[in-house]
C-alpha positions in Angstrom: 0.0 0.0 0.0 2.8 2.4 0.8 4.5 1.8 -2.5 1.2 2.2 -4.4 0.6 5.5 -2.6 4.1 6.8 -3.3 3.8 5.8 -7.0 0.4 7.4 -7.4 1.6 10.7 -5.7 4.7 10.8 -7.9 2.6 10.4 -11.1 0.0 12.9 -10.0 2.7 15.5 -9.3 3.3 15.7 -13.0 -0.3 16.7 -13.7 -1.0 20.4 -14.2 -4.1 20.3 -12.0 -3.9 20.3 -8.2 -4.6 17.0 -6.4 -8.0 17.0 -4.7 -8.0 13.5 -3.3 -6.4 10.1 -3.6 -7.9 6.8 -2.7 -5.7 3.8 -2.4 -7.5 0.5 -2.1 -6.5 -3.2 -1.8 -7.5 -5.2 -4.8 -10.3 -6.9 -2.9 -11.7 -3.5 -1.8 -11.4 -2.1 -5.3 -13.2 -5.2 -6.8 -15.9 -5.0 -4.2 -16.4 -1.3 -4.9 -16.5 -1.6 -8.7 -18.8 -4.6 -8.7 -21.4 -2.5 -7.0 -21.3 0.0 -10.0 -23.5 -1.8 -12.5 -23.9 -0.2 -15.9 -27.4 0.2 -17.2 -28.4 -2.0 -20.1 -27.0 -0.5 -23.3 -27.9 -0.9 -27.0 -26.0 -0.1 -30.2 -27.2 2.4 -32.8 -28.4 -0.5 -35.0 -30.3 -2.1 -32.2 -32.0 1.2 -31.4 -32.8 1.7 -35.0 -34.4 -1.8 -35.2 -36.4 -1.2 -32.0 -37.6 2.3 -33.1 -38.4 1.2 -36.7 -35.8 3.7 -38.0 -32.7 3.5 -40.1 -29.2 3.6 -38.5 -28.6 7.0 -40.1 -31.9 8.3 -38.6 -30.8 7.3 -35.1 -27.4 8.9 -35.7 -29.1 12.1 -36.8 -31.3 12.0 -33.7 -28.2 11.6 -31.5 -26.4 14.4 -33.2 -29.5 16.6 -32.9 -29.7 15.7 -29.2 -33.1 14.2 -29.7 -31.8 10.8 -28.4 -29.2 11.0 -25.6 -26.3 8.7 -26.2 -22.7 8.2 -25.1 -19.7 7.6 -27.2 -17.6 4.6 -26.2 -14.5 4.7 -28.3 -15.7 5.2 -31.8 -19.2 3.8 -31.2 -22.4 5.4 -29.9 -24.4 3.5 -27.3 -27.8 4.3 -25.9 -29.4 3.3 -22.7 -32.1 0.7 -23.3 -34.6 2.7 -21.2 -34.1 5.8 -23.4 -34.9 3.7 -26.5 -37.9 2.1 -24.8 -39.2 5.6 -23.8 -38.7 6.9 -27.3 -40.5 3.9 -28.8 -43.4 4.5 -26.3 -43.6 8.2 -27.3 -43.6 7.3 -31.0 -46.2 4.6 -30.5 -44.0 2.1 -32.3 
């Protein structure tokens, strides 16, 4: 733990932003903490298009127009399934 803390502090000293906090955890504690953070069900643009009766391009246009909220993961857009289900209910699809 001491080595991990020292290494983290040394790395963070090179950052241009001031350090606000640092949390050092054992592997078991980190695993327990991150397991509790479940991601909501996500769908791809194509899956959203299929569910909404739209084209893939139509969904991308809706994302870019901020009609459908989405998150970029790498080079891919993903949407929360609940958002797509809500949009489908509003469209009556």
